[in-house]
N, CA, C and O of each residue as an XYZ file, in Angstrom:
924
protein
N      14.464     -3.125     15.036
C      15.076     -1.899     15.583
C      14.196     -0.721     15.738
O      13.312     -0.644     14.884
N      14.234      0.242     16.655
C      13.013      1.196     16.533
C      12.752      1.949     15.101
O      11.669      2.521     14.971
N      13.294      1.965     14.478
C      12.623      2.510     12.764
C      11.587      1.393     12.464
O      10.655      1.910     11.848
N      11.426      0.343     12.616
C      10.138     -0.094     11.978
C       8.943      0.355     13.093
O       8.029      1.068     12.677
N       8.955     -0.020     14.355
C       7.747      1.176     14.815
C       7.707      2.236     14.806
O       6.738      2.766     15.350
N       8.318      2.731     14.437
C       8.415      4.403     14.153
C       7.630      4.674     12.777
O       6.730      5.505     12.664
N       8.246      3.608     11.451
C       7.201      3.620     10.451
C       6.503      2.886     10.688
O       6.268      2.332      9.614
N       5.666      2.223     11.789
C       4.159      1.795     11.837
C       3.617      2.608     12.224
O       2.466      2.809     11.838
N       4.189      3.367     13.096
C       2.845      4.618     13.647
C       3.238      5.848     12.795
O       2.839      6.942     13.194
N       3.805      5.801     11.930
C       3.970      6.547     10.665
C       2.604      6.450      9.703
O       1.903      7.428      9.443
N       2.379      5.232      9.272
C       1.665      4.613      8.835
C       0.002      4.629      9.111
O      -0.825      4.833      8.222
N      -0.394      4.307     10.875
C      -1.047      4.780     10.655
C      -1.590      5.545     10.698
O      -2.631      5.576     10.041
N      -1.090      6.931     11.736
C      -0.926      8.143     11.601
C      -1.654      9.007     10.255
O      -2.608      9.784     10.286
N      -0.936      8.617      9.245
C      -1.019      8.857      7.774
C      -2.507      8.343      7.062
O      -3.310      8.784      6.240
N      -2.339      7.121      7.923
C      -3.801      6.268      7.301
C      -5.494      7.349      7.686
O      -6.411      7.820      7.012
N      -4.998      7.289      9.550
C      -5.975      7.746     10.002
C      -6.301      9.452      9.557
O      -7.479      9.775      9.405
N      -5.377     10.325      9.396
C      -5.609     11.307      8.502
C      -6.409     11.901      7.536
O      -7.241     12.807      7.478
N      -5.729     10.854      6.576
C      -6.844     10.607      5.586
C      -7.826     10.661      5.517
O      -8.378     11.530      4.841
N      -8.660      9.477      6.393
C      -9.393      8.757      6.797
C     -10.540      9.517      6.965
O     -11.614      9.494      6.365
N      -9.904     10.569      8.390
C     -10.856     11.507      8.653
C     -11.334     12.144      8.232
O     -12.547     12.252      8.414
N     -10.490     13.117      7.237
C     -10.710     13.963      6.137
C     -12.363     13.719      5.141
O     -13.293     14.448      4.796
N     -12.006     12.317      4.996
C     -12.825     11.694      3.691
C     -13.747     11.353      4.405
O     -14.824     11.195      3.830
N     -13.715     11.204      5.328
C     -15.338     10.820      6.643
C     -16.344     11.790      6.997
O     -17.570     11.685      7.003
N     -15.243     13.193      7.423
C     -15.607     14.551      7.645
C     -15.880     15.028      6.544
O     -16.484     16.071      6.796
N     -15.782     14.865      5.126
C     -16.104     15.881      3.711
C     -17.328     14.693      2.929
O     -17.909     15.019      1.895
N     -17.479     13.862      3.341
C     -18.028     12.725      3.032
C     -19.925     13.575      2.619
O     -20.539     14.431      3.256
N     -20.204     13.026      1.668
C     -21.720     13.801      1.196
C     -21.582     15.525      0.773
O     -22.455     16.203      0.232
N     -20.372     15.917      1.154
C     -19.803     17.201      0.272
C     -19.861     17.714     -1.006
O     -18.644     17.531     -0.977
N     -20.013     18.048     -1.800
C     -19.936     18.192     -3.069
C     -20.195     17.101     -3.771
O     -21.343     16.661     -3.726
N     -19.191     16.423     -4.574
C     -18.903     15.201     -5.932
C     -19.071     14.278     -4.301
O     -20.231     13.896     -4.146
N     -18.446     14.024     -3.532
C     -18.607     12.752     -2.834
C     -20.083     12.202     -2.615
O     -21.166     12.765     -2.770
N     -19.808     11.096     -2.261
C     -21.134     10.274     -1.478
C     -20.765     10.356      0.187
O     -19.911     10.185      1.057
N     -22.010     10.723     -0.104
C     -22.479     10.568      1.630
C     -22.380      8.741      2.040
O     -22.563      7.741      1.346
N     -22.075      8.896      3.223
C     -21.511      7.585      3.998
C     -22.590      6.434      4.457
O     -22.170      5.403      4.983
N     -23.829      6.618      4.265
C     -25.122      6.035      4.441
C     -25.346      5.533      2.488
O     -26.462      5.288      2.030
N     -24.154      5.484      1.699
C     -23.774      4.129      0.360
C     -23.107      4.233      0.553
O     -22.531      5.071      1.246
N     -22.594      2.698     -0.435
C     -21.910      1.809     -0.145
C     -20.801      2.509     -1.053
O     -19.734      1.919     -1.226
N     -20.975      3.461     -1.498
C     -19.432      4.097     -2.776
C     -19.270      5.138     -1.560
O     -18.063      5.082     -1.323
N     -19.889      6.133     -0.589
C     -19.222      6.623      0.436
C     -18.280      5.826      0.946
O     -17.070      6.047      1.007
N     -18.968      4.749      1.364
C     -18.324      4.320      3.198
C     -17.102      3.626      2.344
O     -15.919      3.705      2.675
N     -17.546      3.003      1.305
C     -16.153      2.657      0.930
C     -14.527      3.234      0.843
O     -13.383      2.818      1.026
N     -15.283      4.544      0.414
C     -13.936      5.572      0.121
C     -13.456      5.896      1.079
O     -12.658      6.831      1.003
N     -13.721      5.280      2.396
C     -13.423      5.501      3.518
C     -12.468      4.649      3.949
O     -11.350      4.885      4.406
N     -13.207      3.318      3.691
C     -12.158      1.433      4.169
C     -10.985      1.742      3.276
O      -9.830      1.638      3.689
N     -11.320      2.169      1.894
C     -10.167      1.897      1.247
C      -9.490      2.529      1.160
O      -8.967      2.314      0.066
N      -8.924      3.500      1.734
C      -7.859      4.203      2.014
C      -6.225      4.202      2.761
O      -5.584      5.114      3.282
N      -5.893      2.664      2.525
C      -5.246      2.049      3.136
C      -3.621      2.889      2.316
O      -2.731      3.188      3.112
N      -3.432      3.131      1.110
C      -2.550      3.180      0.567
C      -1.185      4.190      0.917
O      -0.145      4.315      0.271
N      -1.525      4.714      1.927
C       0.090      4.897      3.085
C       0.159      3.915      3.651
O       1.365      3.741      3.830
N      -0.465      2.983      4.140
C       0.255      2.046      4.857
C       0.954      1.055      3.920
O       1.695      0.231      4.455
N       0.779      1.028      2.296
C       1.269     -0.038      1.460
C       2.087      0.742      0.773
O       2.586      0.104     -0.154
N       2.520      2.068      0.827
C       3.662      3.193      0.652
C       4.663      3.396      1.705
O       5.664      4.112      1.699
N       3.981      2.277      3.011
C       5.319      3.067      3.976
C       5.747      1.488      4.319
O       6.943      1.218      4.436
N       4.743      0.472      4.475
C       5.460     -1.229      4.200
C       6.519     -1.070      2.937
O       7.442     -1.878      3.036
N       6.577     -0.443      2.082
C       7.171     -0.708      0.988
C       8.425     -0.100      1.596
O       9.383     -0.838      1.366
N       8.791      1.075      2.350
C       9.703      1.992      2.315
C      10.273      0.553      3.432
O      11.097     -0.297      3.095
N       9.798      0.602      4.323
C       9.912     -0.844      4.756
C      10.649     -1.969      4.665
O      11.276     -2.568      5.539
N      10.452     -2.289      3.034
C      11.114     -3.237      2.234
C      12.098     -2.928      2.110
O      12.988     -3.778      2.121
N      12.460     -1.283      1.897
C      13.175     -1.134      1.124
C      14.793     -0.957      2.333
O      15.955     -1.161      1.982
N      14.274     -0.491      3.867
C      15.306     -0.687      4.748
C      16.126     -1.332      5.254
O      17.145     -1.097      5.903
N      15.271     -2.764      4.685
C      14.726     -3.859      5.624
C      16.540     -4.450      4.423
O      17.542     -4.992      4.890
N      16.400     -4.217      3.533
C      17.696     -4.452      2.803
C      18.567     -3.286      2.432
O      19.708     -3.452      2.865
N      18.402     -2.101      1.740
C      19.661     -1.165      2.168
C      20.067     -0.156      3.252
O      20.355      1.040      3.201
N      19.996     -1.000      4.191
C      20.144     -0.021      5.715
C      21.723     -1.970      6.068
O      22.545     -2.138      6.969
N      21.342     -2.933      4.768
C      22.712     -3.382      5.607
C      24.027     -3.013      4.564
O      25.025     -3.704      4.769
N      24.121     -2.077      3.556
C      24.799     -0.869      3.109
C      25.239      0.342      3.306
O      26.336      0.781      2.962
N      24.053      1.119      4.081
C      24.409      1.822      4.768
C      24.799      1.510      5.954
O      25.614      2.416      6.130
N      24.826      0.754      7.122
C      25.308      0.507      8.073
C      26.544     -0.561      8.247
O      27.161     -0.818      9.281
N      26.797     -1.335      6.377
C      28.049     -1.681      6.608
C      28.420     -2.792      6.979
O      29.568     -3.184      7.193
N      27.009     -3.576      7.104
C      26.533     -4.834      7.668
C      26.753     -5.981      6.553
O      27.353     -7.055      6.590
N      26.058     -5.347      5.595
C      26.178     -6.616      4.272
C      27.298     -7.110      3.955
O      27.318     -7.747      2.901
N      28.547     -6.990      4.722
C      29.824     -7.977      3.915
C      29.513     -9.359      5.112
O      29.402    -10.531      4.751
N      29.421     -8.933      6.418
C      29.210    -10.250      7.384
C      27.988    -11.228      6.963
O      27.935    -12.442      6.763
N      26.936    -10.085      6.909
C      25.422    -11.283      6.043
C      26.334    -12.166      5.132
O      26.505    -13.368      5.333
N      27.002    -11.338      3.935
C      27.105    -12.491      2.742
C      28.407    -13.106      2.877
O      28.748    -13.928      2.027
N      29.374    -12.741      4.079
C      29.720    -13.822      4.569
C      30.145    -15.033      5.234
O      31.029    -15.889      5.275
N      28.328    -14.401      6.059
C      28.587    -15.575      6.672
C      27.320    -16.172      5.769
O      26.895    -16.673      6.810
N      26.631    -16.453      5.081
C      25.566    -16.460      3.870
C      26.035    -16.466      2.286
O      25.248    -16.152      1.393
N      27.213    -16.802      2.068
C      27.446    -16.520      0.880
C      26.433    -16.912     -0.443
O      27.017    -17.269     -1.466
N      25.615    -16.883     -0.454
C      24.278    -16.835     -1.688
C      23.341    -16.078     -1.292
O      22.666    -15.995     -0.266
N      23.442    -15.168     -2.924
C      22.847    -13.608     -2.537
C      21.463    -13.898     -2.689
O      20.782    -13.051     -2.111
N      20.361    -15.358     -3.623
C      19.236    -15.219     -3.294
C      19.124    -15.662     -2.386
O      18.002    -15.564     -1.889
N      19.961    -16.255     -1.774
C      19.086    -17.500     -0.321
C      19.142    -15.962      0.352
O      18.175    -15.440      0.907
N      20.124    -15.496      0.237
C      19.104    -14.318      1.864
C      18.350    -13.173      0.851
O      17.185    -13.292      1.231
N      18.337    -12.402      0.060
C      17.342    -11.659     -0.471
C      15.746    -12.444     -0.616
O      14.786    -11.731     -0.906
N      15.576    -13.741     -0.423
C      14.150    -14.297     -0.434
C      14.122    -14.637      1.072
O      12.952    -14.666      1.452
N      14.892    -14.872      1.942
C      15.163    -14.654      3.850
C      14.490    -13.455      4.054
O      13.466    -13.455      4.738
N      14.999    -12.248      3.466
C      14.547    -11.023      3.707
C      13.529    -10.499      2.779
O      13.668     -9.304      3.041
N      13.007    -10.520      2.272
C      11.833    -10.792      1.482
C      10.935    -11.942      1.877
O       9.925    -11.922      1.173
N      10.935    -12.595      2.447
C       9.933    -13.515      3.050
C       9.698    -12.589      4.798
O       8.539    -12.262      5.050
N      10.562    -12.312      5.638
C      10.651    -11.662      6.699
C       9.785    -10.354      6.865
O       8.981    -10.080      7.756
N      10.431     -9.134      5.025
C       9.733     -8.276      5.330
C       8.179     -8.326      4.830
O       7.276     -7.534      5.099
N       8.158     -9.085      4.306
C       6.773     -9.937      4.070
C       5.573     -9.864      5.086
O       4.537     -9.201      5.105
N       6.115    -10.798      5.914
C       5.378    -10.914      7.024
C       4.974     -9.660      7.485
O       3.846     -9.606      7.975
N       5.782     -8.426      7.428
C       5.838     -7.385      9.198
C       5.323     -6.629      8.196
O       4.708     -5.654      8.628
N       5.359     -6.758      6.599
C       4.156     -5.982      5.936
C       2.537     -5.916      6.237
O       1.700     -5.030      6.065
N       2.476     -7.257      6.763
C       0.925     -7.889      6.880
C       0.318     -6.800      8.286
O      -0.738     -6.311      8.689
N       1.530     -6.839      8.584
C       1.239     -6.526      9.716
C       0.348     -4.827      9.793
O      -0.612     -4.404     10.438
N       1.346     -4.197      8.695
C       0.944     -2.721      8.328
C      -0.044     -2.291      7.487
O      -0.408     -1.160      7.164
N      -0.691     -4.193      6.969
C      -2.069     -3.220      6.307
C      -2.925     -3.978      6.796
O      -3.866     -4.100      6.012
N      -3.112     -4.813      8.145
C      -3.891     -5.085      9.106
C      -4.263     -3.951      9.611
O      -5.435     -3.636      9.815
N      -2.913     -3.012      9.931
C      -2.691     -1.848     11.360
C      -3.561     -0.699     10.269
O      -4.590     -0.126     10.627
N      -2.905     -0.507      8.868
C      -3.706      0.370      7.876
C      -5.516      0.502      7.439
O      -6.241      1.497      7.480
N      -5.792     -0.730      7.085
C      -7.177     -1.631      7.019
C      -8.372     -1.287      8.684
O      -9.580     -1.053      8.705
N      -7.306     -1.405      9.937
C      -7.979     -1.426     11.384
C      -8.549     -0.100     11.274
O      -9.745      0.184     11.332
N      -7.301      0.893     11.065
C      -7.873      2.630     11.084
C      -9.232      2.839     10.365
O     -10.269      3.346     10.794
N      -8.855      2.159      8.812
C      -9.881      2.856      8.122
C     -11.557      1.449      8.047
O     -12.355      1.520      7.112
N     -11.684      0.584      8.961
C     -12.683      0.630      9.319
C     -13.076      0.973     10.568
O     -14.293      1.029     10.743
N     -12.107      1.304     11.816
C     -13.341      1.380     13.223
C     -13.614      3.622     12.516
O     -14.653      4.253     12.706
N     -12.314      4.205     11.778
C     -12.895      5.321     12.331
C     -13.867      5.543     10.836
O     -14.019      6.723     10.519
N     -14.497      4.526      9.950
C     -15.489      4.392      9.162
C     -16.771      3.977      9.847
O     -17.906      4.428      9.689
N     -16.534      3.452     10.281
C     -17.730      2.799     10.716
C     -17.394      4.160     12.456
O     -18.523      4.550     12.753
N     -16.981      4.420     12.845
C     -17.706      5.632     14.240
C     -18.209      6.540     13.588
O     -19.225      7.089     14.016
N     -17.412      7.071     11.949
C     -18.186      8.084     11.582
C     -19.746      7.590     10.928
O     -20.604      8.470     11.001
N     -20.107      6.493     10.406
C     -21.017      6.072     10.240
C     -22.280      5.648     11.572
O     -23.447      5.340     11.329
N     -21.801      5.718     12.641
C     -22.457      5.096     13.816
C     -22.361      6.942     14.874
O     -22.712      6.904     16.054
N     -22.175      7.484     14.637
C     -22.402      9.130     15.004
C     -22.796      9.452     14.161
O     -21.979     10.362     14.021
N     -23.485      9.562     13.231
C     -24.560     10.095     11.784
C     -25.451      9.523     12.196
O     -26.481     10.190     12.096
N     -25.712      7.756     13.013
C     -27.012      7.741     13.082
C     -27.376      6.281     11.507
O     -28.339      5.514     11.488
N     -26.241      6.365     10.428
C     -26.708      5.914      9.353
C     -26.675      3.970      9.855
O     -26.532      3.387     10.930
N     -26.926      3.436      8.176
C     -27.243      1.754      8.326
C     -25.205      1.656      8.007
O     -24.741      2.294      7.062
N     -24.505      1.022      8.690
C     -23.724      0.856      7.448
C     -23.963     -0.278      6.553
O     -24.074     -1.486      6.764
N     -24.028      0.668      5.162
C     -24.089      0.322      3.793
C     -23.135     -0.805      3.125
O     -23.479     -1.620      2.270
N     -21.557     -0.625      3.853
C     -21.506     -2.489      2.999
C     -21.433     -3.351      3.669
O     -21.445     -3.051      4.863
N     -21.348     -4.471      3.416
C     -21.523     -6.204      3.680
C     -20.303     -6.044      4.187
O     -19.360     -5.346      3.815
N     -20.521     -7.245      5.652
C     -19.086     -6.932      6.342
C     -18.023     -8.211      5.591
O     -16.848     -8.441      5.880
N     -18.615     -8.691      4.881
C     -18.068     -9.756      3.591
C     -17.108     -9.032      3.021
O     -15.900     -9.267      2.972
N     -18.002     -7.716      2.393
C     -16.606     -6.805      1.289
C     -15.594     -5.973      2.661
O     -14.367     -5.886      2.601
N     -16.316     -5.513      3.654
C     -15.202     -5.335      4.971
C     -13.972     -5.975      4.440
O     -13.147     -5.535      3.640
N     -14.029     -7.054      5.030
C     -13.202     -8.115      5.111
C     -12.739     -8.426      3.924
O     -11.804     -9.211      4.082
N     -12.944     -8.181      2.694
C     -12.465     -8.478      1.360
C     -11.290     -7.245      1.150
O     -10.237     -7.276      0.512
N     -11.753     -6.431      1.749
C     -11.167     -4.940      1.784
C      -9.532     -5.054      2.446
O      -8.354     -4.892      2.127
N     -10.244     -5.381      3.384
C      -8.752     -6.215      4.740
C      -7.790     -6.997      4.257
O      -6.579     -6.786      4.318
N      -8.284     -7.809      3.825
C      -7.513     -9.053      3.259
C      -6.987     -8.423      1.876
O      -6.301     -9.150      1.157
N      -7.296     -7.004      1.433
C      -6.644     -6.800      0.165
C      -5.668     -6.002      0.425
O      -4.671     -6.029     -0.296
N      -5.764     -5.061      1.591
C      -4.357     -4.560      1.853
C      -3.982     -5.094      2.343
O      -3.265     -5.419      1.397
N      -3.543     -5.872      3.329
C      -2.793     -7.204      4.048
C      -1.930     -7.798      2.975
O      -0.746     -7.696      2.652
N      -2.919     -8.419      2.571
C      -1.884     -8.751      1.372
C      -1.424     -7.747      0.472
O      -0.232     -7.887      0.201
N      -1.878     -6.960      0.023
C      -0.734     -5.856     -1.470
C       0.551     -5.192     -0.267
O       1.653     -4.873     -0.714
N       0.266     -5.058      1.124
C       1.016     -4.179      2.115
C       2.660     -5.304      1.622
O       3.792     -4.895      1.363
N       2.204     -6.560      1.651
C       3.607     -7.995      2.498
C       4.114     -8.473      0.706
O       5.021     -9.223      0.343
N       2.973     -7.582     -0.224
C       4.259     -8.139     -1.674
C       4.540     -6.735     -1.575
O       5.488     -6.748     -0.789
N       4.341     -5.604     -1.846
C       4.936     -4.568     -1.933
C       6.473     -4.197     -0.754
O       7.383     -3.421     -1.050
N       6.386     -4.892      0.384
C       7.258     -5.051      1.278
C       8.315     -5.613      0.618
O       9.354     -5.026      0.317
N       8.010     -6.889      0.369
C       9.441     -7.885     -0.057
C       9.521     -7.225     -1.818
O      10.439     -7.775     -2.427
N       8.770     -6.223     -2.648
C       9.416     -5.995     -3.430
C      10.175     -4.711     -3.006
O      10.830     -4.217     -3.924
N      10.231     -4.052     -1.794
C      10.738     -3.184     -1.198
C      12.432     -3.807     -1.717
O      13.187     -3.385     -2.593
N      12.581     -5.005     -0.709
C      13.763     -5.354     -0.510
C      14.506     -5.973     -1.820
O      15.659     -6.357     -2.018
N      13.422     -5.905     -2.568
C      14.352     -6.194     -4.452
C      14.635     -4.808     -4.672
O      15.373     -4.784     -5.657
N      14.401     -3.457     -4.205
C      14.991     -2.394     -4.366
C      16.038     -1.867     -3.392
O      17.022     -1.181     -3.665
N      15.639     -2.317     -2.208
C      16.859     -1.868     -1.548
C      18.258     -2.339     -1.859
O      19.352     -1.834     -1.609
N      17.822     -3.731     -2.631
C      19.164     -4.585     -2.980
C      19.754     -4.165     -3.720
O      20.844     -3.649     -3.475
N      19.180     -4.248     -5.010
C      19.212     -2.967     -6.476
C      19.961     -2.275     -6.338
O      21.050     -2.426     -6.892
N      19.714     -1.300     -5.601
C      19.871      0.657     -5.869
C      20.704      1.229     -4.421
O      21.346      2.269     -4.270
N      20.404      0.070     -3.404
C      21.769      0.283     -2.283
C      21.655      1.565     -1.156
O      21.880      1.555      0.054
N      21.171      2.778     -2.141
C      21.377      3.747     -1.218
C      19.732      4.550     -0.551
O      18.821      5.204     -1.060
N      19.999      4.123      0.585
C      18.678      4.107      1.407
C      18.022      5.219      0.867
O      17.086      5.066      0.082
N      18.466      6.450      1.252
C      17.506      8.376      0.899
C      17.693      7.915     -0.328
O      16.681      7.220     -0.429
N      18.401      7.766     -1.598
C      17.688      7.555     -2.707
C      16.476      6.591     -3.053
O      15.364      6.783     -3.545
N      17.051      5.644     -2.662
C      15.574      4.343     -2.992
C      14.455      5.133     -2.542
O      13.726      5.787     -3.288
N      14.315      5.016     -0.868
C      13.042      6.431     -0.464
C      12.476      7.012     -0.616
O      11.403      7.293     -0.082
N      13.033      7.418     -1.444
C      12.438      9.157     -2.458
C      12.329      8.364     -3.771
O      11.707      9.081     -4.555
N      12.519      7.697     -4.106
C      12.468      7.387     -5.683
C      10.950      6.583     -5.387
O       9.987      6.526     -6.151
N      11.102      5.952     -3.920
C       9.419      5.003     -4.138
C       8.691      6.550     -3.249
O       8.194      7.058     -4.254
N       8.400      7.369     -2.304
C       7.708      8.271     -2.878
C       7.345      8.934     -3.995
O       6.198      9.360     -4.130
N       8.448      9.117     -5.069
C       8.144     10.241     -6.154
C       7.527      9.083     -7.167
O       6.482      9.477     -7.685
N       7.882      7.883     -7.534
C       7.531      7.031     -8.581
C       5.211      6.375     -7.977
O       4.295      5.897     -8.646
N       5.308      6.676     -6.862
C       3.979      5.931     -5.990
C       2.793      7.725     -6.244
O       1.651      7.754     -6.702
N       3.693      9.032     -5.715
C       2.885     10.359     -6.463
C       2.415     10.796     -7.148
O       1.309     11.337     -7.163
N       3.596     10.578     -8.310
C       3.849     10.986     -8.901
C       3.329     10.339    -10.770
O       2.446     10.642    -11.572
N       4.697      9.156    -10.731
C       5.525      9.075    -12.082
C       4.345      7.834    -12.500
O       4.356      7.587    -13.706
N       3.353      7.037    -11.700
C       2.257      6.643    -11.859
C       0.878      7.392    -12.182
O       0.124      6.935    -13.041
N       0.668      8.190    -11.694
C      -0.122      9.480    -12.345
C      -0.072      9.802    -13.246
O      -1.056      9.698    -13.978
N       1.374     10.499    -13.787
C       1.109     11.027    -14.854
C       1.586     10.466    -16.423
O       1.616     11.106    -17.474
N       2.091      8.441    -16.064
C       1.754      7.607    -16.769
C       1.006      7.537    -17.030
O       0.805      7.890    -18.192
N      -0.094      7.039    -16.260
C      -2.286      6.458    -16.139
C      -2.581      7.397    -16.960
O      -3.154      7.244    -18.039
N      -2.113      8.658    -16.376
C      -2.790     10.375    -17.399
C      -2.664      9.974    -19.076
O      -3.575      9.964    -19.904
N      -1.222      9.653    -19.270
C      -1.136      9.706    -20.684
C      -1.380      8.771    -21.680
O      -1.677      8.759    -22.875
N      -1.038      7.592    -20.312
C      -1.482      6.368    -21.422
C      -2.939      5.328    -20.586
O      -2.817      4.163    -20.210
N      -3.566      5.746    -20.534
C      -4.922      5.402    -19.858
C      -4.773      4.155    -20.038
O      -3.824      4.166    -19.254
N      -4.820      3.258    -20.295
C      -4.434      1.751    -21.088
C      -3.902      1.188    -19.747
O      -4.599      0.739    -18.837
N      -2.752      1.273    -19.771
C      -1.666      1.019    -18.575
C      -1.883      1.368    -17.619
O      -1.805      0.654    -16.619
N      -2.218      2.551    -17.613
C      -2.480      3.057    -15.674
C      -3.141      1.576    -15.363
O      -2.045      1.016    -15.323
N      -3.801      0.815    -15.185
C      -4.743     -0.374    -13.498
C      -3.549     -0.876    -13.589
O      -2.959     -0.819    -12.510
N      -2.602     -1.616    -14.920
C      -1.279     -2.273    -13.928
C       0.119     -1.993    -13.863
O       1.126     -2.664    -14.090
N      -0.135     -0.576    -13.414
C       1.374      0.091    -13.041
C       1.128     -0.308    -11.730
O       0.101      0.074    -11.169
N       2.340     -1.386    -10.883
C       2.695     -2.041     -9.990
C       1.673     -1.406     -8.351
O       0.873     -2.075     -7.698
N       2.271      0.624     -8.012
C       1.189      0.455     -6.684
C      -0.083      1.285     -6.975
O      -0.511      2.113     -6.171
N      -0.668      1.019     -8.173
C      -1.890      0.959     -8.577
C      -2.820     -0.059     -7.859
O      -3.656     -0.061     -6.955
N      -2.234     -0.927     -8.738
C      -2.570     -2.352     -8.458
C      -2.315     -3.108     -7.247
O      -2.613     -4.294     -7.108
N      -1.724     -2.340     -6.328
C      -1.865     -2.885     -5.180
C      -2.838     -1.819     -4.321
O      -3.244     -2.073     -3.186
N      -3.001     -1.158     -4.712
C      -4.457     -0.177     -3.827
C      -5.711     -1.090     -4.347
O      -6.521     -1.614     -3.583
N      -5.737     -1.190     -5.729
C      -7.064     -1.687     -5.839
C      -7.142     -3.449     -5.359
O      -8.181     -4.092     -5.211
N      -6.172     -3.798     -5.238
C      -6.244     -4.949     -4.490
C      -7.415     -5.133     -3.379
O      -8.177     -6.063     -3.113
N      -7.210     -3.800     -2.838
C      -7.909     -3.258     -1.546
C      -9.261     -3.011     -1.531
O      -9.977     -2.966     -0.530
N      -9.659     -2.816     -2.942
C     -11.167     -2.281     -2.766
C     -11.115     -1.193     -3.300
O     -12.234     -0.745     -3.549
N     -10.197     -0.493     -3.620
C      -9.750      0.927     -3.744
C      -9.903      0.980     -5.455
O      -9.515      0.155     -6.282
N     -10.758      2.521     -5.690
C     -10.755      2.185     -7.007
C      -9.720      2.809     -7.886
O      -8.750      2.944     -7.140
N      -9.420      3.240     -9.009
C      -8.252      3.886     -9.701
C      -8.020      5.278     -8.838
O      -8.922      6.045     -8.503
N      -6.869      5.405     -8.605
C      -7.354      6.605     -7.526
C      -7.243      6.919     -6.083
O      -6.588      7.728     -5.426
N      -8.234      5.865     -5.781
C      -8.809      6.433     -4.583
C      -7.704      5.998     -3.286
O      -7.918      6.597     -2.232
N      -6.754      5.183     -3.290
C      -5.878      4.858     -2.159
C      -5.123      6.441     -1.623
O      -4.584      6.665     -0.539
N      -5.299      7.323     -2.714
C      -5.158      7.992     -2.108
C      -4.219      8.715     -3.331
O      -4.230      9.936     -3.484
N      -3.313      7.701     -4.278
C      -2.450      8.364     -5.035
C      -2.559      6.907     -6.128
O      -3.195      5.854     -6.144
N      -1.361      7.701     -7.117
C      -1.462      6.801     -8.011
C      -2.759      7.137     -9.361
O      -3.533      8.072     -9.568
N      -2.552      6.206     -9.858
C      -3.129      6.621    -11.316
C      -4.821      6.660    -10.784
O      -5.452      5.779    -10.200
N      -5.303      8.152    -11.270
C      -6.507      8.414    -10.990
C      -7.710      7.584    -11.741
O      -8.921      7.367    -11.685
N      -6.751      7.335    -12.341
C      -8.255      6.740    -13.906
C      -9.329      7.271    -14.562
O      -9.671      8.436    -14.363
N     -10.015      6.403    -15.476
C     -10.208      7.057    -16.687
C     -11.722      6.341    -16.578
O     -12.239      5.543    -15.795
N     -12.264      7.234    -18.090
C     -13.577      6.523    -17.744
C     -13.227      5.278    -19.462
O     -14.155      4.743    -20.069
N     -11.849      5.133    -19.823
C     -11.757      4.079    -19.954
C     -10.815      2.752    -19.336
O     -10.202      1.790    -19.800
N     -11.008      3.134    -18.471
C      -9.507      2.506    -17.951
C     -10.515      1.766    -16.950
O     -11.513      2.416    -16.637
N     -10.381      0.564    -16.447
C     -11.198     -0.440    -15.401
C     -10.060     -1.179    -14.413
O      -9.417     -2.217    -14.568
N     -10.079     -0.580    -13.757
C      -9.278     -1.760    -12.022
C      -9.259     -3.570    -12.457
O     -10.142     -4.378    -12.744
N      -7.891     -3.633    -12.329
C      -7.830     -4.893    -12.173
C      -8.411     -5.754    -11.684
O      -8.292     -5.530    -10.479
N      -9.539     -7.469    -11.923
C     -10.075     -8.427    -10.702
C      -8.545     -8.295    -10.119
O      -7.480     -7.876    -10.571
N      -9.066     -8.974     -8.658
C      -8.091     -9.346     -7.717
C      -6.739    -10.169     -7.225
O      -5.823    -10.091     -6.406
N      -7.263    -11.042     -8.326
C      -6.123    -12.266     -8.575
C      -5.401    -11.914     -9.431
O      -4.214    -12.200     -9.276
N      -5.912    -10.949    -11.020
C      -4.883    -10.134    -11.738
C      -3.896     -9.346    -10.874
O      -2.698     -9.367    -11.157
N      -4.223     -8.858    -10.140
C      -3.739     -7.507     -9.733
C      -2.492     -7.883     -8.766
O      -1.308     -7.549     -8.807
N      -3.279     -8.766     -7.817
C      -2.360     -9.565     -7.094
C      -0.764    -10.486     -7.805
O       0.368    -10.564     -7.328
N      -1.425    -11.131     -9.264
C      -0.331    -11.615     -9.881
C       0.658    -10.103    -10.477
O       1.868     -9.912    -10.599
N      -0.097     -9.569    -10.640
C       1.359     -8.126    -11.120
C       2.109     -8.282    -10.317
O       3.268     -8.625    -10.548
N       1.574     -8.040     -9.021
C       2.252     -7.323     -7.593
C       3.136     -8.275     -7.737
O       3.963     -8.033     -8.617
N       3.286     -9.458     -7.089
C       4.242    -10.673     -7.577
C       5.121    -10.321     -7.740
O       6.138     -9.993     -7.129
N       4.420    -10.418     -9.470
C       5.499    -10.346    -10.513
C       6.426     -9.625    -10.731
O       7.456     -9.995    -11.293
N       6.139     -8.162    -10.203
C       7.109     -7.195    -10.046
C       7.686     -7.593     -9.024
O       8.892     -7.346     -9.031
N       7.328     -8.087     -8.185
C       8.733     -8.412     -6.867
C       9.526     -9.143     -7.023
O      10.506     -9.264     -6.288
N       9.215    -10.019     -8.340
C      10.199    -11.147     -8.605
C      11.172    -10.686     -9.931
O      12.221    -11.228    -10.277
N      10.676     -9.828    -10.394
C      11.414     -9.928    -11.456
C      12.734     -8.181    -11.118
O      13.718     -7.885    -11.797
N      12.350     -7.658    -10.261
C      13.494     -6.819     -9.011
C      14.451     -7.921     -8.226
O      15.257     -7.543     -7.376
């Protein structure tokens, strides 16, 4: 439906806005300049918005059936809820891959454009940039699949979407701030670290502390998969 394209445009637009702001402010205050690996990585890994909107997409894939009252026909045609949820999860994950690819393409393009504009050398290796992109694609796909579970569980599309935004922007930040040790294990924070983001570097989520470190790539991916399965 047209909503899918609208969400994709929103993901790309928010990611571009955030990436431009970070690139423009790099080197000011406590922000690392773009001619350093830390400064360029701060721009390349700002894919949290793409992941968040992919999660919203997953919610609408399932909750839209209840909003538009097509769930009855769906389950009459295929009276196996597990099969329907699996199919929706796979479909949402497939489209979520596109959201992650768009987000990483936007951040990479903007980051490298600012680097070229300043005449700086590229301080991050090509393999590392590819790993960031792969993590963003994987994280978006997994969150989209988790969104299908949320949309089927709660069913109210508006309530679920609001809850997703509240969780990503406020709950993980507050919980991680109070209990630093569990911050890296919060699902949205773990998904953003898949894309190479430092804790809180994806734009929101747990902001990190001196006593907490991001989960390794495989562990973060396994955690998000587990959360999706449980939901």
